[in-house]
N, C-alpha and C positions, 0 to 999 in steps of 0.2 A: 330395846324389850319393843315390837313392830305395833302399829298401830293398826286399829280395824280398818282404817283409810286406806292406810299403806297395801294389806292384805287384801283388799276390795279391788286396789288398784289394779294390782296383780292380777288376779282372777282375768278382769277385763281385757287385761293386754295380750294375755294367749287367748281370749276368750275365741272359738272358731281355726284356729291353727292347729289344736292338738288334734293328734290322731285317736280315733273313738276305740275304747276300750274294747274287747272281746265280747263282753254281755252288749254293750251297744250295736256291736257288730250284728249280735244272732238276734236282738232287738229289729233291726231293722230290718231283718230277712223276715220278721212276723214268724220266728221260730217257736212252737210250739211249748207251751208253760211246764211243760215236762222236761223239755231240754232247756230250758232258760235254766230250771234248779239246779241241773249238772253243771251250768257254766257258772251261776251265780257262788257256786262252790269256793272258787277261783283252784289253781294249780295245787301241786304239791301232794303231801301224802293224804288229807282229809278226802279231796277227788277222788284220787286213785284207790282207796280203800271202798268209798262209795262205788265206784264204778265195779269194784270185783264182786260189790256185793247184787249188783245188776245183772252180773256177767251171771252168778251160779242163780240168778233169777229166772234168767232169760234160757240158760243152758243147764238143764235140770242133771245132766251127767257129769258136771265139774262139782267135783268136790273142794271141801278147804283144805287146807296143806295139814299135815300130822303137826302135832306138837313135839317139843324136846328141841334140844339143841343144835342137831342134825337138818331139823326141818327147816332151814332158811334156804334163801334163793328164788323161790319160788312162790308163786302164790295158789295157785290149785292143782289138783289133782283130775286126771281119768285112767279109770280101769280099763284099760283092755285085755281082754281073756284072764290073764293072771297078771300080769305085766302093770306097773305104774308109769303114768308120762305124766312127766313134771310143768306144767304150764307156767309160765312167766306172765302176767298182765301186764302192760303198758298203754296207759291211757293219752288222749291228748282230743282238746278242743281244736279248733281252727288256729290255725297261727297264718295272721294275712285273711285273705278271700278265702283259699279253696286249698290253703296245704294243711297237716298235721306235722308236729315234732316229737318224737320219743323219746325221751332224756332215759338216762340213768341206767341201761341197761348194761348189767355185768357180766362179760363174758364168762367169766372161771364161776360164777354160781351155777346151780343143781337142776336148772331147768332143760328140758328136753324141746320144747316149743312157744314161742313166743306167741301170744295171743292178745294184739295188735286190735285197740278200741278208738275209734273216729270219732267223736259228738261233731253228726254234720248238723245242719240248719232243719231238717224235717224228720231224724233217725239217727239212732245210734248203729254206726258198723261195725263189724269185727273182722278182722285178718287173722292167715294162721303165715309164722315163717319157721322153718325149723332150721338148727344147728348148723348145718350143710352150708346153707343157704344166708345165713347170716356171717358165717366166716368168709364164704366169698366176696360178700357184700363188703367187710373190712379190706378185705383184700383189694377191691375195686376203688375203694377211699368213697363209700356210698354211705357207709355208719363209720363214723371218726370220733375221735377220743372226744369227751367233754369237754372242755375246760384249755388247758396248756396243748401247745402244740407237739412237745415232746412224748407226750404219752405218759405221762406221770401222774395225770390227775388221778383222781380217789371218786372222782363224778360217775364215772363209767361213760360206756359211751351215748352217741345221740345221734338222730338220722329224720330226715322230711320223708313223708310219701310219695312227696313226689320224685324224690331220688330211687325210689324201692319198689313203687306199684307195680311195676312188669316181674316183679320177684313173688308176691302177694298173692296166696288164696283167702278167698274173699271168704268165710264161714258166717251165714247167718242161720243158721237153724241146730239144731242137736245133733241131726244125721251129720250132717258134713262136719261139724266139728268131731263126730267121733271118727269119721271118714279119714279125716287129713291125721287124727291122732295116732290112728291104726296102719297109715301109710310109714308113719315114721318106725312102728313097731316090725313091719316087714322091712325096713329098710334095715335096722338092726339086726336084723335075725339073717339077713343075708352077707354081711358083713364078715 
């Protein structure tokens, strides 16, 4: 059994050598309390669910997904005329100083668009990506298999903001979100 002295000595031995945590980076950048609350949740399902709630709070035209066995693989609905646009949201705090990494994107799921959320040091940012763009970025290897290189992972795909930023559409208002979703409907009808 470890002694308290041994444990204390361990922490002293690595003091000043460890990388700052994500929350410490946000604190160092003087992020507002509300931003730090998102980061303090930590990654994973709880952060994702909380930011999905925030997206519906911010964008009133986002609706909760339907209930039932068939209603998985997306997080929100947007109604455009008579068509439902299925929206999958992925959220990330900063990875390193200025990048985001979105994970567990499932290409085979029911979504029409990705709503990508990035928690910046001062605000929460959103971008849209359609399926066609996602497929192109996969073929360009900017979106890659998460896990093993053989492509057999059950974790889906992942990608960095820095690798795809030129292919994203910034969405900061309900009007921009509706315009992006409407463009998907228009492209579907023309095919």
